C-alpha positions as CSV (number, residue, x, y, z in Angstrom):
1,M,82.6,96.8,134.4
2,Q,83.2,99.3,131.6
3,T,86.8,98.1,131.1
4,Q,85.5,94.5,130.8
5,F,83.0,95.6,128.2
6,I,85.7,97.4,126.2
7,V,88.1,94.4,126.4
8,A,85.2,92.1,125.4
9,L,84.3,94.3,122.5
10,F,87.8,94.5,121.1
11,S,88.3,90.8,121.7
12,G,85.2,90.2,119.5
13,L,86.5,92.6,116.9
14,F,89.8,90.8,116.9
15,V,88.1,87.5,116.1
16,I,86.2,89.1,113.2
17,S,89.3,91.1,112.2
18,N,91.5,88.1,112.3
19,S,89.2,86.2,110.0
20,V,89.2,89.1,107.6
21,I,93.0,89.2,107.8
22,A,93.2,85.5,107.2
23,E,90.9,85.9,104.1
24,E,92.9,88.7,102.7
25,C,96.3,87.3,103.6
26,G,95.8,83.7,102.6
27,R,94.9,80.8,104.8
28,R,98.1,81.0,106.9
29,S,96.3,82.7,109.8
30,G,98.2,80.6,112.3
31,D,101.5,82.1,111.1
32,S,101.5,85.3,113.1
33,V,104.6,86.7,111.5
34,F,103.1,86.2,108.0
35,V,99.8,87.8,109.1
36,M,101.6,90.8,110.6
37,D,103.7,91.2,107.5
38,C,100.6,91.0,105.4
39,V,98.8,93.6,107.4
40,A,101.9,95.8,107.2
41,E,101.8,95.4,103.4
42,R,98.1,96.4,103.4
43,Y,99.0,99.5,105.3
44,K,101.9,100.4,102.9
45,A,99.8,99.9,99.9
46,A,96.9,102.0,101.3
47,D,99.4,104.7,102.4
48,K,100.9,104.8,98.9
49,E,97.5,105.0,97.3
50,L,96.4,107.8,99.7
51,N,99.5,109.8,98.9
52,E,98.9,109.4,95.1
53,I,95.3,110.4,95.4
54,Y,96.2,113.4,97.5
55,S,99.0,114.5,95.1
56,E,96.7,114.2,92.1
57,A,93.9,116.1,93.8
58,M,96.3,118.9,94.7
59,K,97.3,119.2,91.0
60,S,93.8,119.4,89.7
61,L,91.8,121.4,92.4
62,S,91.3,125.1,92.5
63,D,93.3,127.1,95.0
64,E,90.3,127.1,97.3
65,G,89.8,123.3,96.8
66,K,93.4,122.7,97.6
67,K,93.1,124.7,100.8
68,K,90.0,122.8,101.9
69,L,91.6,119.4,101.1
70,E,94.7,120.4,103.1
71,E,92.5,121.4,106.1
72,A,90.5,118.2,105.8
73,Q,93.6,116.1,105.6
74,K,95.2,117.8,108.6
75,A,92.0,117.1,110.6
76,W,92.0,113.5,109.5
77,L,95.6,113.0,110.5
78,K,94.7,114.3,114.0
79,Y,91.7,111.9,114.1
80,R,94.0,109.0,112.9
81,D,96.6,109.7,115.5
82,A,94.1,110.1,118.3
83,S,92.3,106.9,117.3
84,L,95.6,104.9,117.2
85,T,96.6,106.3,120.6
86,F,93.2,105.1,122.0
87,I,93.3,101.6,120.5
88,T,96.9,101.2,121.6
89,E,96.0,102.1,125.1
90,V,93.0,99.7,125.2
91,N,95.2,96.9,123.9
92,R,98.4,97.8,125.9
93,K,98.3,94.6,127.9
94,T,96.9,92.2,125.4
95,G,100.1,91.0,123.9
96,S,100.2,89.7,120.3
97,T,96.4,89.8,120.1
98,G,96.5,93.5,120.7
99,N,99.3,94.0,118.2
100,F,97.1,92.4,115.5
101,I,94.2,94.6,116.4
102,I,96.3,97.7,116.4
103,E,98.0,97.0,113.1
104,D,94.8,95.9,111.4
105,Y,93.1,99.0,112.6
106,R,95.9,101.2,111.3
107,A,95.6,99.6,107.9
108,T,91.8,99.9,108.0
109,L,91.9,103.6,108.8
110,M,94.2,104.2,105.8
111,R,92.0,102.2,103.5
112,K,88.9,104.0,104.8
113,R,90.5,107.4,104.0
114,V,91.4,106.2,100.5
115,A,87.8,105.2,99.9
116,E,86.6,108.5,101.3
117,L,88.8,110.6,99.1
118,K,88.1,108.5,96.0
119,Y,84.4,109.0,96.6
120,V,84.6,112.7,97.3
121,L,86.9,113.4,94.4
122,N,85.3,111.1,91.9
123,G,81.7,110.9,93.0
124,P,79.6,108.0,91.9
125,D,82.2,106.9,89.4
126,A,84.4,105.8,92.3
127,G,81.8,103.1,93.2
128,P,80.0,102.8,96.5
129,A,81.6,104.5,99.5
130,E,82.5,101.7,101.8
131,W,83.2,103.1,105.3
């Protein structure tokens, strides 16, 4: 019963996620290769932005601030990896649908971290925190 709930939950999330992907990646949602490439580009862009934000913060923070950011980032990386391991396991037998869910989630995790760091480092000037 619990497994069925989890599969149903993630299937519902896939429908929502797929519509968001289609919106962000154009209206070619039926072209799975295009959508996967688009999601991969979203991930790369967020990863690049995260690295830039982290590097800039490390240049401008006090020694104590740098230490705290490094600790927070290490903890986030553990969270990210554990979350990806979990979502991969849940979607292990779902074929291409699962691949979309996993890759979209990976990109979303990265974008969420970018938003978090922008908010923490820039405060209200960063705009509303969207996570």
